[in-house]
C-alpha positions as CSV (number, residue, x, y, z in Angstrom):
1,M,13.1,7.6,9.9
2,F,11.2,8.0,6.6
3,R,11.7,10.2,3.6
4,L,8.9,11.6,1.6
5,L,9.4,12.5,-2.1
6,L,6.6,14.7,-3.5
7,F,5.7,14.8,-7.2
8,L,5.2,18.5,-7.5
9,L,2.9,19.3,-10.4
10,C,1.6,22.6,-9.2
11,G,0.7,25.1,-11.8
12,A,2.7,24.6,-15.0
13,N,1.8,27.3,-17.4
14,L,-0.1,29.3,-14.8
15,G,1.4,32.5,-16.2
16,F,-0.5,32.2,-19.5
17,S,-4.1,32.6,-20.4
18,Q,-6.1,29.4,-20.4
19,I,-9.1,28.0,-22.1
20,L,-11.5,25.8,-20.0
21,I,-13.0,22.9,-21.9
22,R,-15.8,20.8,-20.5
23,G,-17.6,17.7,-21.8
24,H,-18.6,14.1,-21.4
25,V,-17.1,10.9,-22.7
26,V,-19.6,8.2,-23.6
27,D,-19.7,4.8,-25.4
28,H,-20.6,5.3,-29.0
29,T,-23.2,2.5,-29.0
30,S,-24.8,2.5,-25.6
31,K,-24.2,6.2,-24.9
32,L,-23.2,5.2,-21.3
33,P,-20.5,7.2,-19.6
34,I,-16.9,6.0,-19.7
35,A,-15.2,6.6,-16.4
36,F,-11.5,7.5,-16.0
37,T,-10.8,8.2,-19.7
38,N,-7.3,9.6,-20.2
39,I,-7.5,13.0,-21.7
40,G,-4.6,15.3,-22.6
41,I,-2.1,16.7,-25.1
42,E,0.7,14.3,-26.1
43,K,4.2,14.9,-24.6
44,T,2.9,17.7,-22.3
45,A,2.0,18.0,-18.6
46,I,-1.6,18.9,-19.7
47,G,-3.8,16.0,-18.9
48,T,-6.7,14.7,-16.8
49,L,-9.2,11.9,-16.3
50,S,-12.9,11.8,-16.8
51,N,-15.0,11.4,-13.7
52,E,-17.2,8.4,-12.9
53,D,-20.1,10.0,-14.8
54,G,-17.9,10.6,-17.9
55,S,-17.7,14.3,-17.3
56,F,-14.4,16.2,-17.4
57,S,-12.9,19.6,-17.5
58,I,-9.5,20.6,-18.5
59,R,-7.6,23.9,-18.8
60,I,-5.6,24.4,-22.0
61,P,-2.9,27.1,-22.1
62,E,-3.8,29.5,-24.9
63,Q,-0.5,28.9,-26.7
64,L,-1.6,25.3,-27.3
65,I,-4.9,26.1,-28.9
66,K,-3.8,24.8,-32.3
67,D,-2.8,21.4,-30.7
68,T,-4.8,18.2,-30.5
69,L,-6.6,16.8,-27.5
70,I,-6.5,13.0,-27.1
71,F,-9.1,10.8,-25.6
72,S,-8.1,7.3,-24.7
73,A,-10.0,4.6,-22.7
74,I,-8.8,1.0,-22.2
75,G,-10.8,-1.2,-24.6
76,Y,-11.8,1.7,-26.9
77,T,-10.2,3.2,-30.0
78,I,-8.4,6.5,-29.5
79,S,-10.1,9.8,-30.5
80,K,-8.3,13.0,-31.4
81,K,-9.9,16.4,-31.6
82,Q,-8.5,19.7,-32.7
83,I,-8.7,22.0,-29.7
84,Q,-9.8,25.0,-31.8
85,A,-12.9,23.0,-32.8
86,L,-14.0,22.4,-29.2
87,T,-16.2,25.5,-29.0
88,N,-19.3,24.0,-27.3
89,S,-19.6,24.6,-23.6
90,D,-20.4,21.0,-22.9
91,F,-19.6,18.7,-25.8
92,I,-19.9,14.9,-26.1
93,I,-17.0,12.6,-27.1
94,E,-18.1,9.2,-28.3
95,L,-15.5,6.4,-28.2
96,Q,-16.0,3.2,-30.2
97,E,-15.3,-0.2,-28.6
98,Q,-12.1,-1.7,-29.9
99,T,-12.3,-4.8,-32.0
100,I,-9.5,-7.1,-30.9
101,Q,-8.3,-10.1,-32.7
102,L,-7.1,-12.7,-30.2
103,E,-4.2,-14.9,-30.9
104,E,-4.2,-18.4,-29.3
105,V,-1.2,-19.1,-27.1
106,T,-0.5,-22.5,-25.6
107,I,1.7,-22.9,-22.5
108,T,3.2,-26.4,-22.4
109,Q,5.3,-28.1,-19.8
110,K,6.0,-31.5,-18.3
111,K,3.3,-32.8,-16.0
112,E,4.3,-31.5,-12.6
113,K,3.0,-29.4,-9.8
114,N,2.1,-25.8,-10.8
115,K,4.9,-23.3,-9.9
116,T,4.5,-19.7,-9.1
117,F,7.2,-17.0,-9.2
118,E,7.4,-13.6,-7.6
119,L,9.3,-10.8,-9.3
120,G,9.6,-7.1,-8.4
121,N,10.7,-4.7,-5.7
122,K,9.7,-5.4,-2.1
123,S,11.9,-2.8,-0.5
124,V,10.4,0.4,0.8
125,G,12.1,3.4,2.3
126,G,9.5,6.2,1.8
127,G,6.6,7.3,-0.2
128,T,5.5,9.6,-3.0
129,L,2.5,11.9,-2.8
130,E,1.0,13.6,-5.9
131,T,0.3,17.3,-5.1
132,D,-1.2,18.2,-8.4
133,T,-3.5,21.2,-8.5
134,L,-4.7,21.2,-12.1
135,Y,-3.9,18.0,-13.9
136,T,-4.0,14.3,-13.2
137,G,-3.3,10.8,-14.6
138,A,0.1,10.1,-12.9
139,V,1.5,6.6,-13.5
140,M,4.5,4.7,-12.0
141,A,5.7,1.8,-14.1
142,L,8.1,-1.0,-13.0
143,L,10.0,-3.2,-15.4
144,I,9.3,-6.9,-14.8
145,E,12.0,-9.1,-16.3
146,N,13.8,-12.3,-15.1
147,E,17.2,-10.7,-15.4
148,N,20.1,-13.1,-14.8
149,S,17.5,-15.9,-14.4
150,V,16.8,-15.0,-10.8
151,Q,13.9,-17.4,-11.1
152,K,15.6,-20.4,-12.7
153,D,12.4,-22.2,-13.9
154,L,10.6,-19.1,-15.2
155,H,10.1,-19.1,-18.9
156,F,7.9,-17.0,-21.1
157,P,5.0,-17.3,-22.1
158,I,3.6,-17.3,-18.6
159,Y,0.4,-16.4,-16.7
160,L,0.1,-13.1,-14.8
161,E,-1.7,-14.1,-11.6
162,K,-1.6,-11.0,-9.5
163,A,0.1,-7.6,-9.0
164,S,0.7,-5.9,-5.7
165,L,1.5,-2.2,-4.8
166,R,2.8,-1.1,-1.4
167,I,0.8,1.7,0.1
168,F,3.2,3.6,2.4
169,R,0.5,5.8,4.0
170,N,-3.1,6.7,3.1
171,N,-4.7,9.7,4.7
172,L,-7.9,9.8,2.6
173,P,-11.2,8.0,3.5
174,S,-10.6,5.9,0.4
175,F,-8.4,6.0,-2.7
176,R,-8.4,4.4,-6.2
177,I,-5.6,2.9,-8.2
178,R,-5.8,1.6,-11.8
179,L,-3.6,-1.3,-12.9
180,R,-1.9,-1.0,-16.3
181,I,0.3,-3.4,-18.2
182,Y,2.6,-2.0,-20.9
183,S,4.8,-3.6,-23.5
184,I,8.4,-2.4,-23.9
185,D,9.3,0.0,-26.7
186,K,12.1,-1.8,-28.5
187,A,14.0,1.4,-29.3
188,S,13.6,3.5,-26.1
189,K,13.1,0.7,-23.6
190,Q,10.3,2.8,-22.1
191,P,6.6,1.7,-21.5
192,S,4.8,1.4,-24.8
193,E,1.4,0.0,-25.6
194,D,-1.4,-1.0,-23.2
195,L,-1.7,-4.8,-23.1
196,L,-4.8,-4.9,-20.9
197,R,-8.1,-4.5,-22.7
198,K,-10.1,-3.9,-19.5
199,S,-9.9,-1.1,-17.1
200,I,-9.1,-2.6,-13.7
201,V,-9.5,-0.1,-10.8
202,L,-9.3,-1.0,-7.1
203,E,-10.8,1.2,-4.4
204,S,-9.5,0.8,-0.8
205,S,-9.7,2.5,2.6
206,M,-6.5,0.8,3.9
207,K,-4.1,3.0,5.8
208,N,-1.0,1.1,4.8
209,G,0.0,-2.3,3.4
210,W,-0.1,-4.2,0.1
211,L,-2.9,-3.4,-2.4
212,T,-3.3,-6.6,-4.4
213,F,-5.0,-7.0,-7.9
214,D,-6.1,-10.6,-8.4
215,L,-5.8,-11.2,-12.1
216,S,-6.2,-15.0,-12.1
217,E,-9.7,-15.0,-13.7
218,L,-8.3,-13.1,-16.7
219,K,-6.0,-15.9,-17.6
220,F,-3.7,-13.2,-19.0
221,V,-0.5,-14.4,-20.7
222,V,2.7,-12.4,-21.1
223,T,5.2,-13.6,-23.7
224,E,8.1,-11.4,-22.8
225,P,9.3,-8.8,-20.2
226,F,6.7,-6.1,-19.5
227,F,6.0,-3.0,-17.3
228,I,3.5,-3.3,-14.5
229,A,2.1,0.2,-13.8
230,F,-0.2,1.9,-11.3
231,E,-2.2,5.0,-12.1
232,R,-3.6,7.3,-9.5
233,I,-7.3,8.0,-9.9
234,L,-8.0,11.2,-8.0
235,T,-11.4,13.0,-7.9
236,K,-11.6,16.7,-8.3
237,A,-12.5,17.0,-4.6
238,D,-9.4,14.9,-3.7
239,R,-7.1,17.1,-5.8
240,A,-8.5,20.3,-4.3
241,L,-8.1,18.9,-0.7
242,I,-4.6,17.8,-1.4
243,S,-3.6,21.1,-3.0
244,R,-5.0,23.2,-0.2
245,S,-3.4,21.2,2.5
246,Y,0.0,21.1,0.8
247,Q,0.0,24.8,0.2
248,Q,-1.0,25.4,3.8
249,F,1.8,23.1,4.9
250,I,4.3,25.1,2.9
251,Y,3.0,28.3,4.3
252,D,3.2,27.0,7.9
253,H,6.6,25.2,7.6
254,P,8.7,26.8,4.8
255,N,11.9,25.5,6.4
256,K,10.7,21.9,5.9
257,I,10.7,22.2,2.1
258,V,14.0,21.1,0.6
259,I,15.0,21.5,-3.0
260,D,17.4,18.6,-3.8
261,T,19.4,18.3,-7.0
262,I,20.7,14.9,-8.0
263,V,22.5,13.5,-11.1
264,F,20.8,10.5,-12.5
265,E,22.0,8.8,-15.7
266,G,23.9,12.0,-16.6
267,K,20.9,14.3,-16.1
268,K,20.4,16.8,-13.3
269,I,17.0,16.2,-11.6
270,V,15.5,18.7,-9.2
271,R,13.3,17.3,-6.5
272,Q,11.2,18.8,-3.8
273,K,11.3,16.9,-0.5
274,L,9.9,17.3,2.9
275,K,12.4,17.5,5.7
276,G,10.4,16.1,8.7
277,G,6.7,16.2,9.0
278,G,4.2,15.9,6.2
279,I,3.2,12.3,6.8
280,D,-0.3,13.4,7.8
281,L,-0.9,15.4,4.6
282,P,-4.1,14.3,2.8
283,G,-3.4,11.9,0.0
284,T,-2.0,8.5,-0.6
285,F,1.7,7.9,-0.4
286,I,2.9,5.1,-2.7
287,G,5.9,3.2,-1.5
288,I,9.2,3.7,-3.1
289,A,12.8,2.5,-2.5
290,S,15.5,5.1,-3.3
291,G,18.8,4.1,-4.8
292,K,17.6,0.8,-6.2
293,S,18.1,1.7,-9.8
294,N,20.9,-0.8,-10.2
295,N,18.5,-3.6,-9.5
296,F,15.3,-2.3,-11.0
297,T,14.0,0.1,-13.7
298,C,11.2,2.5,-13.1
299,Y,9.5,5.1,-15.2
300,T,6.9,7.8,-14.3
301,R,4.5,9.9,-16.3
302,K,3.0,12.9,-14.6
303,T,-0.2,13.1,-16.6
304,S,-2.2,11.0,-19.1
305,F,0.0,11.7,-22.2
306,D,3.1,13.2,-20.7
307,T,6.5,11.9,-21.7
308,W,7.9,9.0,-19.7
309,E,10.8,9.8,-17.4
310,K,13.2,7.2,-16.0
311,V,13.5,7.8,-12.2
312,R,15.9,6.9,-9.4
313,G,13.1,6.1,-6.9
314,I,11.7,2.6,-7.6
315,V,8.0,1.9,-6.9
316,T,7.5,-0.9,-4.4
317,A,5.5,-3.4,-6.4
318,T,5.6,-7.1,-7.2
319,V,3.9,-9.5,-9.6
320,T,3.1,-13.2,-9.2
321,L,3.5,-15.4,-12.3
322,S,2.4,-18.9,-12.8
323,N,3.4,-21.7,-15.3
324,Q,0.0,-23.4,-15.1
325,S,-0.4,-25.5,-18.2
326,T,-3.5,-24.6,-20.1
327,T,-4.7,-22.9,-23.3
328,S,-5.5,-19.2,-23.2
329,F,-5.4,-16.1,-25.4
330,L,-2.8,-13.4,-25.7
331,H,-4.3,-9.9,-25.9
332,K,-2.9,-8.3,-29.0
């Protein structure tokens, strides 16, 4: 038996008038397009990603016209634009490459065979499917820490060799996932700043199994616990297909949609689940393990700049760390 938990992002603010904004995101120097730029309004469900050619379109509820639209791409400085000023039918946003000062970090140890360590959640009991109709940029983030010294010989700083995500079921010809690594906000304990300075996106046609990001060539060093995160990269055509199919499924099988209310960390959370069927819906189900919150910590963000929400379902993902002795650079 399997359980499917759907992230239902269908039509927030549909009862209000909306403004359609279109444009392109390009590199300030080369004028080349910047693919998969995060675009949205901070702390709202209004968000999207630019396409491979840098183009994008986003619908802004009229009541948010005085707000600010944020453009953020890994490796570039953030740009913020007043929505009221975006009057052109197809405007250009130029992002400048970020100048990064690298701090040297040395990992030292006794001369011995290199050791690797695996941390994360390998349990899987179902999958999540994004059924978004308007917005995109959903991320699932898993806290990676060596709590209670599960790996006795693991000490920070340490190399991040690879990250793996469990694909529960994929029904698309291909799908894309972007890897993100976040620091931990000291106050809220939520994901904070991007640590990667390069956009790493994998495209796969696998139907199920482990999607693995090989990071060994980056020689990326982490100095403390961090969040490993996975961002869904959906094309406009993918989102339209997923939305149509999901709405048709609801129409054909209304009795299979279950509204479930749970209490998690003192808050009531309303979830929409499928009771039987639905496994063949278009889209990519990402593996999760329910009820694992005592062992792991997981946060989700529904769109590019939405608020982080701690969730009960834990993404099925792992990392491999290595104590290989060498000199590298920590991305600041």
